[in-house]
C-alpha positions as CSV (number, residue, x, y, z in Angstrom):
1,I,-3.2,15.7,33.6
2,P,-2.8,12.1,32.4
3,F,-3.9,12.6,28.8
4,L,-1.2,15.3,28.4
5,K,1.4,12.6,28.4
6,G,3.9,13.4,25.7
7,V,3.4,17.2,26.0
8,S,6.3,18.9,27.7
9,A,5.6,19.7,31.4
10,N,7.4,23.0,31.1
11,V,5.4,25.5,33.0
12,K,5.6,28.1,30.3
13,I,4.1,25.7,27.7
14,L,1.4,24.5,30.1
15,R,0.3,28.1,30.7
16,H,-0.6,28.2,27.0
17,V,-1.7,24.6,26.7
18,L,-4.3,24.6,29.5
19,P,-6.4,27.6,28.3
20,L,-6.4,26.2,24.8
21,L,-7.3,22.8,26.0
22,A,-10.2,24.3,28.0
23,A,-11.4,26.0,24.9
24,F,-11.0,22.9,22.8
25,V,-13.1,20.7,25.1
26,S,-15.7,23.4,26.2
27,V,-19.4,23.3,25.4
28,T,-20.2,26.8,24.0
29,G,-23.8,27.5,25.1
30,S,-23.7,26.3,28.6
31,A,-23.9,29.8,30.0
32,D,-26.6,31.1,27.8
33,P,-30.3,30.1,28.3
34,G,-31.0,31.3,24.7
35,F,-28.7,28.6,23.3
36,P,-28.6,25.7,25.8
37,P,-26.2,22.9,25.1
38,S,-27.7,20.2,22.9
39,A,-27.1,16.5,22.9
40,D,-24.7,17.1,20.0
41,D,-22.8,19.7,22.0
42,D,-22.2,17.0,24.7
43,L,-21.1,14.5,22.1
44,V,-18.6,17.1,20.6
45,R,-17.2,17.8,24.1
46,D,-16.8,14.1,24.8
47,G,-15.3,13.6,21.3
48,R,-12.7,16.3,21.9
49,I,-11.7,14.9,25.2
50,L,-11.3,11.5,23.6
51,I,-9.1,13.0,20.8
52,V,-6.8,14.7,23.3
53,R,-6.5,11.5,25.4
54,E,-5.7,9.3,22.4
55,H,-3.7,11.8,20.4
56,P,-2.0,14.2,22.8
57,E,0.1,15.5,19.9
58,V,-2.9,17.4,18.7
59,I,-2.2,20.1,21.4
60,Q,1.4,20.4,20.0
61,Y,-0.1,21.0,16.6
62,V,-2.6,23.5,17.8
63,L,0.3,25.4,19.4
64,R,2.4,25.2,16.2
65,K,1.1,28.4,14.7
66,D,-1.9,29.5,16.7
67,G,-2.0,33.2,15.9
68,F,-3.3,33.2,12.3
69,G,-0.2,35.1,11.2
70,G,0.2,37.0,14.5
71,Q,0.6,36.4,18.2
72,S,-1.8,34.2,20.1
73,S,-3.8,35.0,23.2
74,P,-6.2,32.5,24.9
75,I,-8.1,35.1,26.8
76,L,-8.8,36.9,23.5
77,A,-9.4,33.8,21.3
78,Q,-12.0,32.3,23.6
79,A,-14.4,35.3,23.5
80,M,-13.8,37.7,20.6
81,L,-17.2,39.3,20.8
82,T,-16.7,40.6,24.4
83,A,-14.6,43.4,25.8
84,T,-14.0,42.8,29.5
85,P,-11.3,45.0,31.2
86,A,-9.0,42.0,31.2
87,Q,-9.4,41.4,27.5
88,I,-8.9,45.1,26.7
89,E,-5.7,45.1,28.7
90,A,-4.5,41.9,27.0
91,A,-5.1,43.6,23.6
92,R,-3.4,46.7,24.7
93,K,-0.3,45.0,26.0
94,T,0.2,42.8,22.9
95,M,-0.4,45.6,20.4
96,T,2.5,46.6,18.2
97,I,2.4,49.7,15.9
98,E,4.3,49.9,12.6
99,R,4.6,52.9,10.3
100,H,4.7,52.1,6.5
101,G,5.3,54.1,3.4
102,P,7.5,57.2,2.9
103,A,9.0,58.8,6.0
104,T,7.5,62.2,5.1
105,G,4.0,63.0,4.1
106,P,0.7,61.4,5.3
107,A,1.4,58.2,7.3
108,M,0.1,54.7,7.2
109,W,0.1,52.6,10.3
110,L,-0.4,48.9,10.8
111,L,-1.6,48.1,14.3
112,R,-1.0,44.4,15.0
113,F,-2.9,42.4,17.7
114,P,-3.2,38.7,18.4
115,Y,-4.8,37.1,15.4
116,V,-5.6,40.2,13.4
117,N,-4.3,43.6,12.2
118,V,-6.0,47.0,11.7
119,A,-4.7,49.7,9.3
120,L,-4.8,53.5,9.8
121,I,-4.4,55.8,6.9
122,E,-3.6,59.5,7.4
123,T,-5.0,62.0,4.9
124,R,-4.6,65.8,4.7
125,K,-7.4,66.5,7.1
126,G,-8.3,63.2,8.7
127,L,-7.8,59.5,9.2
128,V,-9.3,56.5,7.5
129,L,-9.5,53.2,9.4
130,F,-9.4,49.9,7.6
131,D,-11.1,47.3,9.7
132,T,-11.9,47.5,13.5
133,G,-10.7,44.2,15.0
134,Y,-12.6,42.1,17.6
135,A,-14.5,43.7,20.4
136,A,-11.6,44.3,22.8
137,I,-9.6,46.1,20.1
138,G,-12.2,48.9,19.6
139,P,-11.5,50.6,23.0
140,V,-7.7,50.2,22.5
141,L,-8.0,51.9,19.1
142,A,-10.1,54.7,20.5
143,D,-7.3,55.4,23.1
144,T,-4.4,54.8,20.8
145,I,-5.3,56.6,17.5
146,P,-5.2,60.1,19.1
147,T,-1.7,59.4,20.3
148,L,-0.7,58.8,16.6
149,S,-2.5,61.8,15.1
150,S,-4.7,64.7,16.4
151,K,-6.8,64.4,13.2
152,P,-10.3,62.9,13.5
153,V,-11.3,59.5,12.0
154,T,-13.5,60.4,9.0
155,H,-14.1,57.0,7.5
156,I,-14.2,53.4,8.9
157,V,-14.0,50.7,6.3
158,V,-15.2,47.3,7.4
159,S,-13.9,44.6,5.1
160,H,-16.2,41.8,6.2
161,I,-18.4,40.6,9.0
162,H,-16.1,38.2,10.8
163,N,-15.5,38.4,14.6
164,D,-11.9,39.7,14.2
165,H,-12.8,42.5,11.8
166,A,-16.2,44.0,12.6
167,Y,-16.8,44.0,16.3
168,G,-14.4,46.8,17.4
169,W,-16.8,49.2,15.5
170,P,-19.1,50.3,18.4
171,A,-16.3,51.8,20.5
172,L,-14.9,53.6,17.4
173,K,-18.2,55.0,16.4
174,A,-18.8,56.2,19.9
175,K,-15.4,58.0,19.8
176,W,-15.9,59.5,16.3
177,P,-19.7,59.6,15.8
178,R,-19.3,61.6,12.6
179,A,-17.1,59.0,10.9
180,K,-18.7,57.4,7.9
181,T,-18.8,53.6,7.8
182,V,-18.1,52.0,4.4
183,T,-19.0,48.5,3.4
184,S,-20.2,46.4,0.5
185,E,-24.0,46.7,-0.1
186,L,-24.2,43.0,0.9
187,F,-23.0,43.8,4.4
188,P,-26.5,44.3,6.0
189,A,-27.7,41.0,4.7
190,M,-24.6,39.3,6.1
191,A,-25.1,41.0,9.4
192,A,-28.6,39.8,9.6
193,K,-27.4,36.2,8.9
194,E,-24.8,36.6,11.6
195,V,-27.6,37.3,14.1
196,R,-30.1,34.7,12.7
197,L,-27.6,31.9,12.7
198,G,-25.9,33.0,15.9
199,G,-26.1,29.6,17.7
200,S,-24.7,27.8,14.7
201,I,-21.9,30.2,13.8
202,G,-21.0,30.7,17.5
203,R,-20.5,27.0,18.0
204,F,-18.5,26.7,14.8
205,N,-16.2,29.5,16.1
206,N,-16.0,28.0,19.6
207,Q,-17.3,31.3,21.1
208,P,-19.6,31.6,24.1
209,L,-23.1,31.8,22.7
210,S,-24.0,34.3,25.4
211,S,-21.7,36.8,23.7
212,W,-23.2,36.4,20.3
213,P,-25.4,39.3,19.1
214,S,-29.1,38.7,19.3
215,T,-29.9,42.0,17.5
216,L,-28.1,44.2,14.9
217,D,-27.2,46.9,17.5
218,R,-23.5,45.7,18.0
219,L,-22.8,45.3,14.3
220,P,-21.6,48.1,12.0
221,R,-24.2,50.2,10.4
222,P,-23.0,51.4,7.0
223,D,-23.3,55.0,5.8
224,I,-21.7,54.3,2.4
225,M,-22.3,51.0,0.5
226,F,-21.4,49.9,-3.0
227,R,-21.9,47.0,-5.3
228,D,-18.7,46.2,-7.3
229,T,-16.3,49.1,-7.0
230,L,-16.3,52.5,-5.3
231,T,-13.9,55.4,-5.7
232,L,-13.8,57.9,-2.9
233,N,-11.9,61.2,-3.1
234,I,-10.8,61.9,0.4
235,D,-8.9,65.1,0.9
236,G,-7.7,65.0,-2.7
237,E,-6.5,61.3,-2.6
238,V,-8.2,58.4,-4.4
239,F,-9.4,55.5,-2.4
240,N,-10.4,52.6,-4.6
241,L,-12.6,49.9,-2.9
242,I,-13.2,46.6,-4.6
243,H,-15.8,44.0,-3.7
244,S,-15.0,40.3,-4.4
245,P,-16.5,37.4,-2.6
246,G,-13.8,35.5,-0.7
247,E,-13.9,34.5,3.0
248,T,-17.4,36.0,3.0
249,E,-19.8,37.0,0.2
250,E,-19.5,40.7,1.0
251,Q,-15.7,41.0,1.5
252,I,-13.9,44.1,0.1
253,W,-10.3,45.3,-0.3
254,L,-8.7,48.7,-0.8
255,S,-6.2,50.2,-3.2
256,L,-4.4,53.5,-2.8
257,P,-3.0,54.1,-6.3
258,Q,-1.1,57.3,-5.3
259,R,0.8,55.4,-2.6
260,K,1.0,52.2,-4.6
261,T,-0.5,50.3,-1.6
262,I,-3.1,47.6,-1.2
263,F,-5.0,46.6,1.9
264,T,-5.7,43.0,1.4
265,A,-8.4,42.2,4.1
266,D,-8.4,38.3,4.3
267,Y,-7.6,37.5,0.7
268,F,-3.9,37.3,1.6
269,Q,-3.0,35.4,4.8
270,G,0.7,34.3,4.4
271,F,-0.2,30.6,4.3
272,L,-2.6,28.4,2.4
273,P,-5.7,30.6,2.1
274,N,-8.5,29.5,4.5
275,T,-10.8,29.1,1.5
276,G,-12.3,25.8,2.4
277,N,-13.4,24.9,5.9
278,G,-16.3,22.7,7.0
279,K,-16.8,24.9,10.1
280,R,-17.5,28.1,8.1
281,I,-20.2,29.6,5.9
282,L,-19.5,29.0,2.2
283,R,-16.3,30.5,0.8
284,H,-15.7,31.6,-2.7
285,T,-12.5,30.0,-4.2
286,D,-12.7,31.3,-7.8
287,E,-13.6,34.9,-6.8
288,W,-10.8,34.8,-4.2
289,A,-8.2,33.8,-6.9
290,A,-9.6,36.5,-9.2
291,A,-9.1,39.2,-6.5
292,L,-5.5,38.1,-6.0
293,R,-4.9,38.4,-9.7
294,Q,-6.5,41.9,-9.6
295,M,-4.1,42.9,-6.9
296,V,-1.0,41.6,-8.9
297,A,-2.1,43.7,-11.9
298,L,-1.9,46.9,-9.9
299,K,1.8,46.3,-9.3
300,P,1.7,47.4,-5.6
301,E,4.9,48.4,-3.8
302,H,3.3,48.0,-0.3
303,L,1.0,45.2,0.9
304,I,-0.8,45.8,4.2
305,P,-2.5,42.6,5.3
306,M,-5.1,42.0,8.1
307,H,-3.2,38.9,9.1
308,G,0.6,38.6,9.3
309,A,3.4,40.9,8.4
310,A,3.3,43.8,5.8
311,I,5.4,43.3,2.7
312,N,7.2,46.3,1.1
313,D,9.0,44.7,-1.8
314,P,7.1,44.8,-5.1
315,A,8.7,41.5,-6.5
316,T,7.8,39.6,-3.3
317,I,4.3,41.0,-3.3
318,A,3.7,39.9,-6.9
319,S,5.2,36.5,-6.3
320,D,3.3,35.8,-3.1
321,L,-0.1,36.9,-4.4
322,A,0.4,34.9,-7.7
323,I,1.3,31.6,-6.0
324,N,-1.8,31.9,-3.9
325,A,-3.9,32.5,-6.9
326,E,-2.3,29.7,-8.9
327,A,-2.9,27.2,-6.0
328,L,-6.6,28.1,-5.8
329,E,-7.0,28.0,-9.5
330,F,-5.3,24.6,-9.7
331,I,-7.7,23.1,-7.1
332,S,-10.7,24.6,-8.8
333,A,-9.8,23.4,-12.2
334,Q,-9.1,19.9,-11.0
335,V,-12.3,19.6,-9.1
336,V,-14.5,20.9,-11.9
337,R,-12.8,18.6,-14.4
338,R,-13.3,15.6,-12.2
339,L,-16.9,16.5,-11.3
340,N,-17.7,16.8,-15.0
341,A,-16.1,13.4,-15.6
342,G,-18.6,11.9,-13.2
343,E,-16.4,11.3,-10.1
344,R,-18.0,11.4,-6.6
345,K,-17.2,14.5,-4.5
346,D,-15.8,12.4,-1.6
347,R,-13.4,10.6,-3.9
348,I,-12.2,13.8,-5.4
349,A,-11.4,15.3,-2.0
350,A,-9.8,12.0,-0.9
351,T,-7.5,11.8,-3.9
352,L,-6.8,15.4,-4.8
353,E,-3.6,16.0,-6.7
354,W,-1.3,18.5,-5.0
355,P,2.0,19.1,-6.9
356,A,5.3,19.3,-5.0
357,R,5.7,22.9,-6.1
358,F,2.7,23.7,-3.9
359,A,3.3,21.2,-1.1
360,N,6.9,22.4,-0.6
361,D,6.2,26.1,-0.7
362,P,6.1,27.7,2.8
363,R,3.8,30.3,1.5
364,L,1.1,27.6,1.1
365,D,1.6,26.0,4.5
366,P,-1.7,24.3,5.5
367,Q,-2.0,25.9,8.9
368,Y,-5.8,26.1,9.1
369,N,-7.0,23.9,6.3
370,R,-5.8,21.5,3.6
371,P,-6.1,21.5,-0.2
372,E,-8.6,18.7,0.3
373,D,-10.8,21.1,2.4
374,I,-10.7,23.7,-0.3
């Protein structure tokens, strides 16, 4: 391939490069009569081909850290809303299972897949699932969870609407129909938006538009909803759920005070938070930082994230959450000050101050966006 000049011809690398390149230059809608490719889709395709031809190093950058804190998998990345046998098998083969918390007593498991994690919490009589992954993860969880515990899943917490968190739900609800689904009270409105703007959001996510839901049937249907906070007593243990806009308006996180553990959804990602991104629905920088500060105040000893590795050192948890909050607060304060001083928005973004203490901190690595994007 002539425009891959400069990229290693090593077969192992090309096995990863070529599917990513195909996804990078594809036109998402071509297989769906409901969302036929537009003239702009064709321009985007041509533009992407041009970028790769003129800047072949872009593929090397894409491959730098493609897994959003975990492994990467082209077959799963290209169609997260479908669950073909090949995709289910890919999710199954790449899954790793970690046990966290005390060696005795009710267990906590972190099931790690390409791009995203799912958490399972054992109670005295049942199991609580935090997030459901993308579509192919649902059937894998339905098969795997009974091998970890014979107890039934009693609650399924869905942190937010995104592809990699909500679409494993149908397979899990089919396996445990009596399980109660827990979300923010804003979740139904966000689900409706997901369907209404399917052509737009699907294109932004580089997903086949034929896989995007045209009705609400494939999206989680909440049994329990709450506005700001919710305390559930499950088998004698307190589960504190907190709503704070972040990646999405309805995002929630979980605290288990008796286990000194937090489940951070997408508020903590292990790199510069993906708080600003022109290819996404509005994100909420100030509320995101506030949520991180709330987490620090709880002094957790275990952090179970939905992206990246778990952290089991209290000092590291406090430091990592705090530097993320500080970085977001710094950007927000600077932007507000400069807006109020009459500066144009484009100039602020183009000349944003970013101190060395942030630029040189690996915990704020700009993997998926830059401070200017935020």
